[in-house]
DSSP file (Angstrom, degrees, kcal/mol; ACC not computed):
  #  RESIDUE AA STRUCTURE BP1 BP2  ACC     N-H-->O    O-->H-N    N-H-->O    O-->H-N    TCO  KAPPA ALPHA  PHI   PSI    X-CA   Y-CA   Z-CA
    1    1 A X              0   0    0      0, 0.0     2,-0.2     0, 0.0    70,-0.0   0.000 360.0 360.0 360.0 125.4   62.3   51.2   11.5
    2    2 A X        -     0   0    0     70,-0.2     2,-0.5     2,-0.0    70,-0.2  -0.543 360.0-148.1 -78.7 147.8   62.2   54.3    9.4
    3    3 A X        -     0   0    0     -2,-0.2     2,-1.0    68,-0.2    68,-0.2  -0.966  10.6-142.0-119.9 131.3   64.6   57.1   10.2
    4    4 A X     >  -     0   0    0     66,-3.7     4,-2.4    -2,-0.5     5,-0.2  -0.826  18.2-168.6 -86.9 100.5   64.0   60.8    9.8
    5    5 A X  H  > S+     0   0    0     -2,-1.0     4,-2.1     1,-0.2    38,-0.2   0.766  82.8  57.1 -69.2 -26.1   67.5   61.8    8.7
    6    6 A X  H  > S+     0   0    0      2,-0.2     4,-1.8    37,-0.2    -1,-0.2   0.942 112.0  42.5 -66.3 -43.9   66.8   65.5    9.1
    7    7 A X  H  > S+     0   0    0      2,-0.2     4,-2.4     1,-0.2    -2,-0.2   0.888 111.7  54.2 -69.3 -37.1   65.8   65.0   12.7
    8    8 A X  H  X S+     0   0    0     -4,-2.4     4,-2.4     1,-0.2    -1,-0.2   0.923 108.8  50.0 -61.8 -43.0   68.8   62.6   13.3
    9    9 A X  H  X S+     0   0    0     -4,-2.1     4,-2.5     1,-0.2    -1,-0.2   0.889 109.2  51.0 -59.9 -40.8   71.1   65.3   12.0
   10   10 A X  H  X S+     0   0    0     -4,-1.8     4,-2.8     2,-0.2    -2,-0.2   0.896 109.4  50.9 -64.9 -39.1   69.5   67.8   14.3
   11   11 A X  H  X S+     0   0    0     -4,-2.4     4,-2.5     2,-0.2    -2,-0.2   0.928 111.4  47.7 -62.9 -44.5   70.0   65.4   17.3
   12   12 A X  H  X S+     0   0    0     -4,-2.4     4,-2.9     2,-0.2    -2,-0.2   0.931 113.6  47.6 -62.3 -46.7   73.7   65.0   16.4
   13   13 A X  H  X S+     0   0    0     -4,-2.5     4,-2.8     1,-0.2     5,-0.2   0.908 111.7  50.4 -62.6 -42.2   74.2   68.8   16.0
   14   14 A X  H  X S+     0   0    0     -4,-2.8     4,-2.0     2,-0.2    -1,-0.2   0.922 113.2  44.8 -62.2 -44.7   72.4   69.4   19.3
   15   15 A X  H  X S+     0   0    0     -4,-2.5     4,-1.5     2,-0.2    -2,-0.2   0.932 113.1  51.4 -65.1 -45.5   74.6   66.9   21.2
   16   16 A X  H  <>S+     0   0    0     -4,-2.9     5,-2.3     1,-0.2     3,-0.4   0.936 112.9  44.8 -59.4 -49.0   77.8   68.2   19.5
   17   17 A X  H ><5S+     0   0    0     -4,-2.8     3,-1.3     1,-0.2    -1,-0.2   0.867 107.3  58.3 -65.1 -34.5   77.0   71.8   20.5
   18   18 A X  H 3<5S+     0   0    0     -4,-2.0    -1,-0.2     1,-0.3    -2,-0.2   0.824 108.0  48.4 -63.1 -30.6   76.0   70.8   24.0
   19   19 A X  T 3<5S-     0   0    0     -4,-1.5    -1,-0.3    -3,-0.4    -2,-0.2   0.474 117.4-115.4 -85.8  -2.9   79.5   69.3   24.3
   20   20 A X  T < 5 +     0   0    0     -3,-1.3     2,-0.2    -4,-0.3    -3,-0.2   0.712  67.0 144.0  76.7  18.3   81.1   72.4   23.0
   21   21 A X      < -     0   0    0     -5,-2.3    -1,-0.3    -6,-0.2     2,-0.2  -0.599  39.9-142.6 -90.4 152.3   82.5   70.7   19.9
   22   22 A X     >  -     0   0    0     -2,-0.2     4,-2.2    -3,-0.1     5,-0.2  -0.634  30.0-107.9-102.0 170.1   82.7   72.2   16.5
   23   23 A X  H  > S+     0   0    0     -2,-0.2     4,-2.7     1,-0.2     5,-0.2   0.855 121.6  58.0 -62.4 -32.9   82.1   70.4   13.2
   24   24 A X  H  > S+     0   0    0      2,-0.2     4,-2.5     1,-0.2    -1,-0.2   0.943 107.1  45.1 -61.3 -48.6   85.8   70.6   12.7
   25   25 A X  H  > S+     0   0    0      2,-0.2     4,-2.2     1,-0.2    -2,-0.2   0.880 115.0  47.6 -63.6 -41.0   86.6   68.7   15.9
   26   26 A X  H  X S+     0   0    0     -4,-2.2     4,-2.2     2,-0.2    -1,-0.2   0.943 112.4  49.9 -66.6 -45.5   83.9   66.1   15.2
   27   27 A X  H  X>S+     0   0    0     -4,-2.7     5,-2.5     1,-0.2     4,-1.6   0.900 111.1  48.7 -58.0 -43.8   85.1   65.6   11.6
   28   28 A X  H  <5S+     0   0    0     -4,-2.5    -1,-0.2     1,-0.2    -2,-0.2   0.912 111.0  50.1 -65.7 -41.3   88.7   65.2   12.8
   29   29 A X  H  <5S+     0   0    0     -4,-2.2    -1,-0.2     1,-0.2    -2,-0.2   0.852 116.1  42.9 -65.2 -33.4   87.7   62.6   15.4
   30   30 A X  H  <5S-     0   0    0     -4,-2.2    -1,-0.2    -5,-0.2    -2,-0.2   0.700 108.6-124.0 -84.1 -18.8   85.7   60.7   12.8
   31   31 A X  T  <5S+     0   0    0     -4,-1.6     2,-0.2     1,-0.3    -3,-0.2   0.844  72.9 113.9  74.9  35.9   88.4   61.0   10.1
   32   32 A X  S   <S-     0   0    0     -5,-2.5    -1,-0.3    -6,-0.2     2,-0.1  -0.731  71.5 -86.0-126.7 176.4   85.9   62.6    7.7
   33   33 A X     >  -     0   0    0     -2,-0.2     4,-1.7     1,-0.1     5,-0.1  -0.446  29.6-121.5 -81.5 159.1   85.6   66.0    6.1
   34   34 A X  H  > S+     0   0    0      1,-0.2     4,-2.6     2,-0.2     5,-0.2   0.870 115.2  59.1 -63.4 -38.0   83.8   68.9    7.7
   35   35 A X  H  > S+     0   0    0      1,-0.2     4,-2.5     2,-0.2    -1,-0.2   0.879 103.1  51.4 -57.3 -41.0   81.5   69.0    4.7
   36   36 A X  H  > S+     0   0    0      2,-0.2     4,-2.2     1,-0.2    -1,-0.2   0.925 109.6  48.8 -66.8 -42.7   80.5   65.4    5.4
   37   37 A X  H  X S+     0   0    0     -4,-1.7     4,-2.5     1,-0.2    -2,-0.2   0.917 111.3  51.6 -61.7 -42.1   79.6   66.2    9.0
   38   38 A X  H  X S+     0   0    0     -4,-2.6     4,-1.5     1,-0.2     6,-0.2   0.914 108.7  50.2 -58.7 -44.3   77.6   69.2    7.7
   39   39 A X  H  <>S+     0   0    0     -4,-2.5     5,-2.0     1,-0.2     6,-1.0   0.903 110.9  49.8 -62.7 -40.6   75.7   67.0    5.3
   40   40 A X  H ><5S+     0   0    0     -4,-2.2     3,-1.3     1,-0.2    -2,-0.2   0.934 110.3  49.4 -60.7 -49.4   74.9   64.6    8.1
   41   41 A X  H 3<5S+     0   0    0     -4,-2.5    -1,-0.2     1,-0.3    -2,-0.2   0.747 112.7  48.0 -66.6 -24.5   73.7   67.4   10.4
   42   42 A X  T 3<5S-     0   0    0     -4,-1.5    -1,-0.3    -5,-0.2    -2,-0.2   0.445 113.1-117.8 -93.5  -1.0   71.5   68.8    7.6
   43   43 A X  T < 5S+     0   0    0     -3,-1.3    -3,-0.2    -4,-0.4   -37,-0.2   0.619  81.0 122.1  75.5  12.3   70.0   65.4    6.8
   44   44 A X      < +     0   0    0     -5,-2.0     2,-0.4    -6,-0.2    -4,-0.2   0.847  68.1  52.2 -73.4 -36.4   71.4   65.5    3.3
   45   45 A X  S    S-     0   0    0     -6,-1.0     2,-0.4    -9,-0.2    -2,-0.1  -0.865  81.7-130.5-105.5 132.6   73.4   62.2    3.8
   46   46 A X        -     0   0    0     -2,-0.4     2,-0.4     1,-0.0    -6,-0.1  -0.692  29.2-133.7 -78.8 132.0   72.0   59.0    5.1
   47   47 A X        -     0   0    0     -2,-0.4     2,-0.1    -7,-0.1    -1,-0.0  -0.725  10.6-132.9 -91.1 131.1   74.3   57.7    7.9
   48   48 A X     >  -     0   0    0     -2,-0.4     4,-2.6     1,-0.1     5,-0.2  -0.371  26.2-111.1 -72.9 161.6   75.4   54.1    8.0
   49   49 A X  H  > S+     0   0    0      1,-0.2     4,-2.4     2,-0.2     5,-0.2   0.881 119.5  52.9 -62.1 -38.5   75.1   52.2   11.2
   50   50 A X  H  > S+     0   0    0      2,-0.2     4,-1.9     1,-0.2    -1,-0.2   0.915 111.1  45.6 -62.7 -42.9   78.9   52.1   11.5
   51   51 A X  H  > S+     0   0    0      2,-0.2     4,-3.1     1,-0.2    -2,-0.2   0.908 111.9  52.1 -67.2 -41.6   79.1   55.9   11.0
   52   52 A X  H  X S+     0   0    0     -4,-2.6     4,-2.8     1,-0.2    -2,-0.2   0.922 108.9  50.4 -61.1 -42.4   76.3   56.4   13.5
   53   53 A X  H  X S+     0   0    0     -4,-2.4     4,-2.1     2,-0.2    -1,-0.2   0.887 111.8  48.0 -62.7 -37.8   78.1   54.3   16.1
   54   54 A X  H  X S+     0   0    0     -4,-1.9     4,-2.4     2,-0.2    -2,-0.2   0.940 111.8  49.7 -66.9 -46.2   81.3   56.3   15.5
   55   55 A X  H  X S+     0   0    0     -4,-3.1     4,-1.7     1,-0.2    -2,-0.2   0.933 110.9  49.5 -55.9 -49.3   79.5   59.5   15.9
   56   56 A X  H  <>S+     0   0    0     -4,-2.8     5,-2.7     1,-0.2     4,-0.3   0.885 109.8  51.0 -57.7 -43.1   77.9   58.4   19.1
   57   57 A X  H ><5S+     0   0    0     -4,-2.1     3,-1.0     1,-0.2    -1,-0.2   0.907 110.2  49.5 -63.1 -41.1   81.2   57.3   20.5
   58   58 A X  H 3<5S+     0   0    0     -4,-2.4    -1,-0.2     1,-0.2    -2,-0.2   0.800 113.5  47.4 -67.4 -27.1   82.7   60.7   19.7
   59   59 A X  T 3<5S-     0   0    0     -4,-1.7    -1,-0.2    -5,-0.2    -2,-0.2   0.377 113.5-119.0 -95.5   3.2   79.7   62.4   21.3
   60   60 A X  T < 5S+     0   0    0     -3,-1.0     2,-0.3    -4,-0.3    -3,-0.2   0.868  76.8  98.3  66.3  38.2   79.9   60.2   24.4
   61   61 A X  S   <S-     0   0    0     -5,-2.7     2,-0.3    -6,-0.1    -1,-0.2  -0.884  76.6 -92.1-144.6 175.7   76.5   58.6   24.0
   62   62 A X    >>  -     0   0    0     -2,-0.3     3,-1.6     1,-0.1     4,-0.9  -0.686  34.5-120.1 -90.1 147.5   74.7   55.5   22.7
   63   63 A X  H >> S+     0   0    0     -2,-0.3     4,-1.9     1,-0.3     3,-0.5   0.833 112.3  64.4 -55.6 -32.3   73.5   55.5   19.2
   64   64 A X  H 3> S+     0   0    0      1,-0.2     4,-1.7     2,-0.2    -1,-0.3   0.781  94.6  59.0 -62.9 -26.2   69.9   55.0   20.5
   65   65 A X  H <4 S+     0   0    0     -3,-1.6     4,-0.4     2,-0.2    -1,-0.2   0.874 108.7  44.5 -70.6 -34.2   70.0   58.4   22.2
   66   66 A X  H << S+     0   0    0     -4,-0.9     3,-0.4    -3,-0.5    -2,-0.2   0.837 117.0  45.4 -77.1 -30.9   70.6   60.0   18.8
   67   67 A X  H >< S+     0   0    0     -4,-1.9     3,-2.8     1,-0.2     4,-0.5   0.725  89.9  87.4 -80.2 -22.4   67.9   57.9   17.1
   68   68 A X  T 3< S+     0   0    0     -4,-1.7     3,-0.4     1,-0.3    -1,-0.2   0.829  98.2  33.8 -49.1 -41.7   65.4   58.4   19.9
   69   69 A X  T 3  S+     0   0    0     -4,-0.4     9,-1.1    -3,-0.4    -1,-0.3   0.275 112.1  65.6 -97.6  10.0   64.0   61.6   18.4
   70   70 A X  S <  S+     0   0    0     -3,-2.8   -66,-3.7     7,-0.1     2,-0.6   0.276  75.4  89.4-119.7  10.7   64.5   60.5   14.8
   71   71 A X  S >  S-     0   0    0     -4,-0.5     3,-2.3    -3,-0.4   -68,-0.2  -0.925  76.0-127.7-113.4 111.4   62.1   57.6   14.4
   72   72 A X  T 3  S+     0   0    0     -2,-0.6   -70,-0.2     1,-0.3     3,-0.1  -0.327  96.3  21.6 -52.6 131.6   58.6   58.5   13.2
   73   73 A X  T 3  S+     0   0    0      1,-0.4    -1,-0.3     4,-0.0     2,-0.1   0.207  96.0 121.1  93.1 -14.1   56.0   57.0   15.6
   74   74 A X  S X  S-     0   0    0     -3,-2.3     3,-2.0     1,-0.1    -1,-0.4  -0.490  77.9 -90.5 -80.2 151.2   58.5   56.5   18.4
   75   75 A X  T 3  S+     0   0    0      1,-0.3    -4,-0.1    -2,-0.1    -1,-0.1  -0.376 115.6  20.9 -58.5 134.7   57.9   58.2   21.8
   76   76 A X  T >> S+     0   0    0      1,-0.3     3,-1.9    -3,-0.1     4,-0.6   0.491  81.4 163.0  87.4   2.1   59.4   61.7   21.8
   77   77 A X  T <4 S-     0   0    0     -3,-2.0    -1,-0.3     1,-0.3    -7,-0.1  -0.381  76.8  -6.4 -60.4 125.0   59.6   61.9   17.9
   78   78 A X  T 3> S+     0   0    0     -9,-1.1     4,-2.6    -2,-0.2    -1,-0.3   0.443  97.2 123.1  66.7   4.8   60.1   65.6   17.2
   79   79 A X  H <> S+     0   0    0     -3,-1.9     4,-2.6     1,-0.2     5,-0.2   0.917  74.7  47.8 -56.8 -45.9   59.7   66.7   20.8
   80   80 A X  H  X S+     0   0    0     -4,-0.6     4,-2.3     1,-0.2    -1,-0.2   0.902 113.1  47.9 -63.7 -41.9   63.1   68.3   20.8
   81   81 A X  H  > S+     0   0    0      2,-0.2     4,-2.2     1,-0.2    -2,-0.2   0.896 112.9  48.0 -66.7 -40.8   62.4   70.2   17.6
   82   82 A X  H  X S+     0   0    0     -4,-2.6     4,-2.7     2,-0.2    -2,-0.2   0.912 112.3  49.6 -65.9 -41.8   59.0   71.4   18.7
   83   83 A X  H  X S+     0   0    0     -4,-2.6     4,-1.8    -5,-0.2    -2,-0.2   0.903 111.0  49.4 -62.5 -41.9   60.5   72.5   22.0
   84   84 A X  H  X S+     0   0    0     -4,-2.3     4,-0.7     2,-0.2    -1,-0.2   0.884 111.4  49.1 -64.8 -40.6   63.2   74.4   20.3
   85   85 A X  H >< S+     0   0    0     -4,-2.2     3,-1.0     1,-0.2     4,-0.5   0.921 110.1  51.4 -65.1 -43.6   60.8   76.1   18.0
   86   86 A X  H >< S+     0   0    0     -4,-2.7     3,-1.3     1,-0.3    -1,-0.2   0.872 102.7  59.8 -63.7 -34.9   58.6   77.1   20.8
   87   87 A X  H 3< S+     0   0    0     -4,-1.8    -1,-0.3     1,-0.3    -2,-0.2   0.751 105.9  48.7 -63.0 -21.8   61.5   78.6   22.7
   88   88 A X  T << S+     0   0    0     -3,-1.0    -1,-0.3    -4,-0.7    -2,-0.2   0.528  95.8  98.0 -91.7  -7.5   62.0   81.0   19.8
   89   89 A X  S <  S-     0   0    0     -3,-1.3     2,-0.1    -4,-0.5    -3,-0.0  -0.453  72.4-121.5 -88.8 154.4   58.4   82.1   19.6
   90   90 A X     >  -     0   0    0     -2,-0.1     4,-2.5     1,-0.1     5,-0.2  -0.417  37.4-101.3 -78.8 164.5   56.7   85.1   21.0
   91   91 A X  H  > S+     0   0    0      1,-0.2     4,-2.1     2,-0.2     5,-0.1   0.886 123.8  52.2 -58.5 -36.6   53.9   84.7   23.5
   92   92 A X  H  > S+     0   0    0      2,-0.2     4,-2.0     1,-0.2    -1,-0.2   0.901 109.2  49.1 -68.0 -38.2   51.3   85.4   20.7
   93   93 A X  H  > S+     0   0    0      2,-0.2     4,-2.6     1,-0.2    -1,-0.2   0.894 110.0  51.1 -66.8 -39.0   52.9   82.9   18.4
   94   94 A X  H  X S+     0   0    0     -4,-2.5     4,-2.6     2,-0.2    -1,-0.2   0.904 109.3  51.2 -61.1 -40.2   52.8   80.3   21.2
   95   95 A X  H  X S+     0   0    0     -4,-2.1     4,-2.1    -5,-0.2    -2,-0.2   0.910 111.0  47.9 -63.6 -41.6   49.2   81.0   21.8
   96   96 A X  H  X S+     0   0    0     -4,-2.0     4,-2.3     2,-0.2    -2,-0.2   0.916 111.4  50.0 -64.3 -46.0   48.4   80.6   18.1
   97   97 A X  H  X S+     0   0    0     -4,-2.6     4,-2.8     1,-0.2    -2,-0.2   0.911 109.8  51.4 -60.7 -43.3   50.4   77.3   17.9
   98   98 A X  H  X S+     0   0    0     -4,-2.6     4,-2.6     1,-0.2    -1,-0.2   0.914 108.8  51.1 -59.4 -44.5   48.5   76.0   21.0
   99   99 A X  H  X S+     0   0    0     -4,-2.1     4,-2.0     1,-0.2    -1,-0.2   0.891 110.7  48.1 -63.0 -39.5   45.2   76.8   19.4
  100  100 A X  H  X S+     0   0    0     -4,-2.3     4,-2.4     2,-0.2    -2,-0.2   0.940 111.0  50.8 -64.7 -45.3   46.2   75.0   16.2
  101  101 A X  H  X S+     0   0    0     -4,-2.8     4,-2.5     1,-0.2    -2,-0.2   0.913 110.4  49.7 -55.2 -46.5   47.3   72.0   18.2
  102  102 A X  H  X S+     0   0    0     -4,-2.6     4,-2.0     1,-0.2    -1,-0.2   0.890 109.4  51.4 -63.7 -39.6   44.0   71.9   20.1
  103  103 A X  H  X S+     0   0    0     -4,-2.0     4,-1.2     2,-0.2    -1,-0.2   0.901 109.8  50.2 -62.3 -41.7   42.1   72.1   16.8
  104  104 A X  H >< S+     0   0    0     -4,-2.4     3,-0.6     1,-0.2     4,-0.4   0.936 110.5  49.4 -60.4 -47.9   44.1   69.2   15.4
  105  105 A X  H >< S+     0   0    0     -4,-2.5     3,-0.8     1,-0.2    -1,-0.2   0.844 107.4  54.6 -62.3 -34.7   43.4   67.1   18.5
  106  106 A X  H 3< S+     0   0    0     -4,-2.0    -1,-0.2     1,-0.2    -2,-0.2   0.773 103.4  55.7 -72.9 -23.3   39.7   67.8   18.4
  107  107 A X  T <<        0   0    0     -4,-1.2    -1,-0.2    -3,-0.6    -2,-0.2   0.528 360.0 360.0 -85.7  -4.9   39.4   66.6   14.8
  108  108 A X    <         0   0    0     -3,-0.8    -1,-0.2    -4,-0.4    -2,-0.1   0.461 360.0 360.0 -84.1 360.0   40.8   63.2   15.6
């Protein structure tokens, strides 16, 4: 299974923020530097399975929850990122995005 490390990092960041944790608190719980947590969340560093399991434990979830949106081809891939982007858009931008999506679907 291929992993989109950028998306995995976004999933980790989203979960951490939802719990009200900072990068500092997560880094301390993991026994790593804040810089390392930042690199993981930005997708700069590929995370080992052991590290992912530790992160998931610190965030009170299963590693599969973090991976769910980070595997190209898997159900829900990029759904969270698309939803977050749409939430930031103006109505006219949303209308344009919908038009583009409909055009893409028509060409398939």
